[in-house]
Structures are given as C-alpha cells and as structure tokens.
N, C-alpha and C positions, 0 to 999 in steps of 0.2 A: 083686890081685883083691879081697882083703880091704879094701883102701883104698877101692875103688869101692863095694863093698857098704855100707861104713860111711857114706859120703857119701850114697848113695841112701836109706839108713835115716834119716839126718839130715834130708834133704829131705822125706821122707814125714812125719816128725814135725812139721816146720814147716807143711806143707800141712794136716795134721790140726789143728794148733793154730790156723791161720788160719780153717779151716772152723768150728771150735768157737767162735772169737772172733766170727765172723760171726753164728752162731746166737745167741750170748749178747747181742750188740748188738741184734739184731732183736727178740728175744722176752724177754730178761731185764732189759734196761736201758731199756725204753720210757718208764718214769716217772722215770728218774734225770735230774738236772739236767745241762745241757751241760757245765758246769765239772767235775763229777765224772766224766762220761764221758771228758773230755779227760785227766784225771789217771790214770784206769784204763787208758787206751790207752797212756800212757807206761810205766806199770808192766808192762803186758802185753808190750811190745816188749823191755824189759829182761829180763823172764822168758824170752822166746823166745831171747834171746842166751845166757842161762844154760843153758836146756834144750838148745840146740845143742851147747854145750860138754860137757854131761852125756852126750850120745849121740855125742860126737866120736870120731875115730880117735886112739887113745892110743899113744904111743911111750915108750921109757924116758926117764928124767929129767923126768917129768911134762909131756912135750910132748903137746899136743892139737891135732889138725887138725880144723876144723869150719867151719860156715857162720854163725858169730856176726855177721858183717858184713852178712848179708842183712836183719835188722831195721833196720840203719842206712840201707840203700838204701830200704826201705819208708818210714822216717821222712823221708828227703830228699824223697820224692815226695808225702807226705801233709801234713806240718806247714808252717805259714806262718812260724813263728819259728825262726830258726837256733839260738838259744840252747837251745831244747828238744832239738834234735838233738844238740848237744854234751853235754847232760845225759844223754841216752840212751847215747851212746858212753861217757861216764864211768861210768855205772851198769853197763853190760855189762863194762867193764874191771875194776871193783871186784868184780863177781860172779865173775870168774876166780879170785880168791884163795880162794873157798870150796872149791876143789879142792886146796888146799895152797899154802903160802907158799914160793915158790921163785923161782929166776932165770927159769924158763920162765913162771911166773905174772906176774912183773914185765914181761917182754917182751909177754905177752898184754894186760896193762893198757895199756902204751904203745901197742900196736897198735890196740886198740879206741878209745882216746881220740883218737889221730891220725886214725883213720878217721871218728870223729864230727866232728872239725873239717873234714875234707875234704868230708863229706856236707853240712855246714852251708854251706860255700862253694858247693857244687854247687846247693844249695837256693836260694841267692841268685841264682845264674846262671839257674836254671830259671824263676824268677819274673820275670826281666827279659827272657828270651829269647822270641822269637816263633816258634820251631820247634814242630812238632807234638809232642804229649805222647809218642808212641811213639819219636820220634827222641831226645828229651831223656832218656827212660828208658833207651834203649840206650846212649847216651853215658855216663850215670851208672853203669850196671852195669859197663861196660868200665873206666872210670877207677877205680872202687872196687876191682875185682878186681886191676888192675895195681898200684895203690898197696899193697894187701894183700901181694901177692907181693914187691914191692920192699922193704917193711919187714921181712918175715920173712927175705929174702935178706941184708939188710944187718946186722940185729941178732939174727937167729935163732941158736939153739944148734946147728943142723945145719951141716955144712960147706957153704960157698957152692956149690962145684961139685956136690956130691951133691944139694943142694936143687934147683938149676936143671936138672940133667940128668935126674934120676930122678923127682922129685916134681912139679915144676911142669908138665912136659908132660902129666901125668895130671890133676893137681889143677885147673889153670887152666881147661881146657875144661869139666870137670865143674862147677866153681863158676860159670862164666859161664852154662852151660846151665841149671843149677838156679836161678840168680838171675833169668834171663829167665822161667823158669816161674813163679817167685814174682811177677815183675812182671805177667805175664799174669793171674795170680789176683788181684793187687791191682787191675788195670784192670777186671776183671770185677766185683769187689767194689765198686769206685768207681762203675761204671755202674749197678749194682743200687741202690746208695745214692742215686744221682741220680734214678733212676726212682721210688724210694720217696719221696724228697723232693718230686718233681714231683707224684706222686699225692697226697701229704699236702697240698701247696699247692692242688691242684685241689679236693680235698675241703673244705679250709677256705674256698676261694673259693665253692664251691657252697653250703656251709653259710651263709656270709655273705649270698650272694645270696638264699637261701631265707628267711633272717631279714628281709632287706630287702623281699622280696616280701610276706611276712606282715605286716610293718609297713605297707607301702603298702596292702595289703588292708584292714587295720584303719583306716587313714586314710581310704580310700575309703568304707568303711562308715560311719565317723563323719561324713564330709562328706555322704554320702547321707542320713544321719539328720538332719543340720543342714538340708539342702535341704528335706527333708520338713517339718521344724518351721518353716522359713522360709516355705514355701508355706502352711502352716496359719496362721501368724501374719499373713501378708499377707492371707489370706482374711478373718481376723478384723478386720484393720485396714481393709480395703475395706468390710466390713459396717458397722463403726463410722463410717468416713468418710462412707459413704452416708447413714447416719442423721443424722450431725452436719450435713452439707450440706443435707439435705432440710428439717430443722427450721427453720433461719432463712429458707431460701428460701420454704418454704410460708407462713411468717408474713408475709414481705414481700409475696408474691403475694396472699394472702387479704386482708390489711389494705388493700393498694392497691386491690383490687377493691371492698372494702366502702366505701372512701372515694370511689371513682368512681361507684358506684351510689347513687342517691337522695341526692345531695350536699345538696339543699335540706332534707332531714330531719335532717341531722347537726347537733348542737349544737357550739359551739366547744370545749366540754370533751371531747366524744367525739373530735373531730378531733385535738385536742392529744394525747389518750391514744394514739390509733392511730399518730400520727406518732412519738411516743416509742418505741412498740413496734417500728415499722419501723426507727427509728434504732439501737436496741439490737440487733436481729436483723442489721442490716447490719454493725455493729461486730463481732458474734460471727463472722459470715462472713468479714470482712476479717482478723480475728485467726487464724482457721483457715487461710486461704490464705497468710498470712504465715509461719505455722509450716511449712507444706509447702514454701514457697519457701526458707526458711532451711535446712531440712534438705537440700534438693537442692543449695543453694550450698555447704554444708559438705562434702557428699559429693563434689562436683565440685572442691573446693579453690578456689572463687572468692569465698568470703566475706571481705570486707576488714575488717581490724581497724585502728581509728584510735587510736593511743596518744596520750593527752592527760592533763593533770593533772585528777584527780577529787577534789573536796572531800568528804571522808569524812562530815563533819557534815551535809551536805545529803541524803545517802542515806536516813537514817531518816525525815526529814520527808516526802520524796516518797513513800516506801512507806506511811507512816502515812495520808497523804491518800488514797492509792489504795485501801487496804483497810479504811479506817475504816468505811465504809458496809456492806461485806460482813460485818464482824464484828458490827455492830449488827443486821443483818438475820437472821443465824444465831444470835444470842444467845451469841456466843463472846467471851471476853476476848482482847484483842490487846495484847501487851507488846513493847516495844522496849528492849533493854538495851545499854548501852555500857560495857564494862570498860576503865577507864583504866590505863595511858596508851594512846592511839590516835594514829596519825600524822594530821596535818591534811590532807595531800595524798598521794595515791598515783598512780602512772602506770598507766593502764589505759584501756579503752574504756568510757566512761560508759554509752552506749546498751546495749551488750551485757551489761555488769555488771548494770544494772537489769532487763534482760530475763531473765537467769538468776534473780535474786532474785524477780521477779514470778512466774515459773513455779513456783519452789519454794513461795512463799507461797500461790499459787492452788491448788496441789495440797494444801497443808496445810489450807486452809479447806474445800476440796471434800470431803476424806475425814475431816473432824472434825465430829461431830454435837453434841458437848457438851465443855465444858472450855475450853481456851485454845490459842492459837497464839503463839509467842514467837520474836522475832528478836533474837539476841545477837551483838554485834560485839566481837571481841577480837583480841589479838595473841598468836601462838604461836611460840616459838623451837624450831627443830629442829636437832639436832646429828648430823651424819653424818661420822665420822672427824675430820679436821682442819677440815672446813667447818661453818659455822653459817648457817642460813637463817632469815629472818624472814618470817612469813606473817601476813596479815590474814585472819581467819576470820569468815565469816558463818554462824551456826548458826540454822537454821529448825527449831523443835521444835513438835510438835503432840501432842495427846492422842487421835488418831484411831484408825483401824482397824489400823494397823501393817502390817508386811510380813513374811512368813515368811522364815526364813534362806535357804532354797533359792532364793528369788526375788530376792535382793539384787543379783546381777549381771544377771539377766535383764531387770529393769525399765529398765535404762539402754540396752538395745539397741533400734534402730529397728524398728518394726513388731512388736516382741515385748512383750507385756503380761503382768503377773503373773497376770491372770485376765480372759479376755474378758468374763465376766459382770459384773465390777466396773465396767468402762468403760461397759457398757450401763446399769448401775444408776445410776452417778454422772455419766455423760456424759464427753465428751472423746475424743481420738484416741489418746492415749498417746505423743505425740511430744515433749511438753514436757521430760521428763527426758533423752531422747536428745539433743535440741538443746542443753540446758543443759550436759550433759557435754562435748559437742564444743566449745561456746563457751568453757567453762572451760579446756580444753586450749589453745585458740587464745590465750587470755589468759595462758598460762603457768602455770595452776593446775590444780586437779582437784577432784572432788567425792567426798565420803565419806558413807557411810550407816551409821547405827546404828538398828536397829529390832527390835522384838519384836511378833509378831502379837497384836493385841488390846490393845497397850499404847502405841501411838503410835510416832512416828518422829522422827529428827533427821537432816536433810540439812545437811552442812557444805560450804561453798564456800571453798577455800583459794586465795588469790591472793598472789603474792610481793610483798614490799615492796621496791621498788627506790629 
C-alpha cells in the first residue's frame, strides 16, 4: 500500500509541475525568444525526472522506484529532434547520481539512457507513421513501460522472481495508468497551445488586414485629393485653352471681316498688314492644336519616333534663326555656347529634338523680361557602378521669374500649372513642358530643372550618345 501511495504522490507532483510549467509558459515566458524557450523546456524535463526520483519509493541499497521515464514519454511526443530526447535521457540518468553513487545509481543511469534511446526511436517512428496521435501515444506508453520493466528485471538489484511476482503486477498497471494520465494532460496542453497559436495568428492577420485597410484608406484619400486637384487643374487648363483659342480665332475673323468690307477703301499697305496678322494668328492656332494632338498621341502611345543621324552643329544655327527676332523684339541677349569636344553626329529624332528645345527656349523668352537667355551644349559623363554613360546635354538658362521649389515637379504634369494666373498673364496653355518631358523619355533621355524663384531657371535636356 505504501508503494501505491508513493507512486500516486509521484504522479501528483508531476501533474503539479506540468500545471506550473504551463502557467510559466503562458504568462512568464511570453517575451522570451523561441530558442531560449526550447532550452528551458529541455531543462524542465530533466528536472522533472530528478524530482520524480526525489519523491520516489525508496528501498534498501539506495533502490528508488519512480516515474522518471514519464518525462521521456513527453519528450518523445513533443520534440522533433531525436538527439534532444537522448540528451534528456542522459540528463535524467546523470541526475540519478545526485542521490548517491552506488550500483543502484549506475543501473538507474543505464535505465534512463536506454529509455532515452528507445524514446528517440519511437519519435522517429511517430513522425513517419500515419496513425492517429492517440494511438501512437498509447503504443509509446506501453513500449516504454515494458522496456523499463525488462531492464530492471534483467540488471536490477532485486531478485528476478521477486521483482516479477511481487512488484511488477502492482507497479506496471499503476505506471501505465499514470503515464496515460500524463499523456492526456499533454494532449490537453498541446490543444490549448494550438488554440493559442491559432488565436495569435488570427490576431496578427486581423492586425495586418487593419493596417492594409488603413493604408488603402490613405491611398484612397490621396487619390481623391489628386482627383480634386486634377479637376481644378483641368478647369484652369480649359479656361486658358478657351482664352488661347479665342484670341487667334477672333483676330482671324475680325481681320477677314475688315478686309471683306469696303475693300475699295483699303490701301495695299493695310491689306498686307492685315494679311500678316491673319497669317500669324493662324500659325499660333496651328501650334496650339499641334501641342494638344502631340499630348494625346503621347498619352495613347501612338507617337512615332524616327531614329536618324542628327548633325549636332546644325542645331544651334536653326535655333538661332528661329529666336533671333524674338530676342531683338524683347531686348534680351541670346547666347549659344558649345563646350568642346562635342560629337559630330548623334542618333535621335531631329524633329522631336528641335521641338523640345523650341519649347524650352520659347518658355525662357516668355518668362524673361530683362537679361539673357543662353543655350549651352555640352557632354557629361555619368558613372553608375561598373557602367559609364555619355550624355549630350542642352542647357537652356534664363534670368526670368524662376520657379518655386515646391512647383518643380508640378509644372511637368499635363494640365497642372505652377500658377494659373501666370499663364493668364504671360499666355500659353502650359502643355509645352509636359510634352517636352514625354518626348525626352521617348528619345531615351530626360529633363532636369534647376531654378530659384525670382532668380531664373535652367532646364537641361539629357540625351544618350549612342
């Protein structure tokens, strides 16, 4: 009877230890790293084996009957590495020597180490088997208890017959029963951990979805803001476009009407003057329509680029002829500089290249009241990692009104202007820079801007030298 009481006390101690370990894992080790938790669990199982021996049933000659093999059954069910289970068995065996070095302690060490190896082999089998967890657990409990009895019967200090006849019939059923109870506790603990992990996973998923919803909400707010600004800019664009279209059209209509009425009273000089005004108004209208068509072609991806050899030396001559009269009329100095060495020929689209430069120079003259406009052509080397790129750069510099830093990106967008009042004051639709930027990309280059409000601007066209 004392034997049974001692085993029940041993089992109660293990159940209490398992419960305390569960509480510690749930509330005390929440912020501990998984690796440290793993190491602590191994130490805890070895300690459970020692504690089982401490409360075990003691006989003369330092013999101890206990449930030290139960932590090994738990390890076989929990861990994925068989080597860890062998380490636990070896640790429990070594802890047996803390109760004294004797032949019984040596047999206990051999028993625990052997059971550790058996549990490691059972662990390998369980991970490969497709049986249910309950069936695998039952088989493991039976095998470990039978092996434990066999080892003690073969090398134990008690007489073989005495051990098998008087002790095993009592000890084996109790050990199997208590081992099954521990397995049920382990299963309950495992299910609780699974529920906790599923809940944590659901919380993380919900938190991530909440963050994604917040981010999507911010994106929608930003897009709504952009749509509002786009609507505002398009309204300004339509107002400017309406003004720009009406001006040349009214000139053409009025002058044509004046020429048709009382033609006999018109002198040849007046007729020539009116004809010139009609011609210039028609050119302005045609240029405006071409800008709108170019923009629509670029946005639709239908603008064709013709790669051909372009003579670099001809570009300054053509631009000087085009803007010489504009500079004289506004009283501005117009300089064209060429920094040597320059390539004689580049591969590009001559028409689109000149269109970009004309847009940049037209803006420079438009927004400059006094001072100068300068076109500088140079070569720039750019090194990125192991690659080296050569660019031919066209710098258009003016001493005009300049552009605020906050508007440097804005002025390149279609229908978006730095200030609607500026376009009304100086004229124009604000499409030139947007078209120039898109054309530069189609030519394989890009535009850069350096400007300070009130101190002029420099627009630089970069084209690759192929």
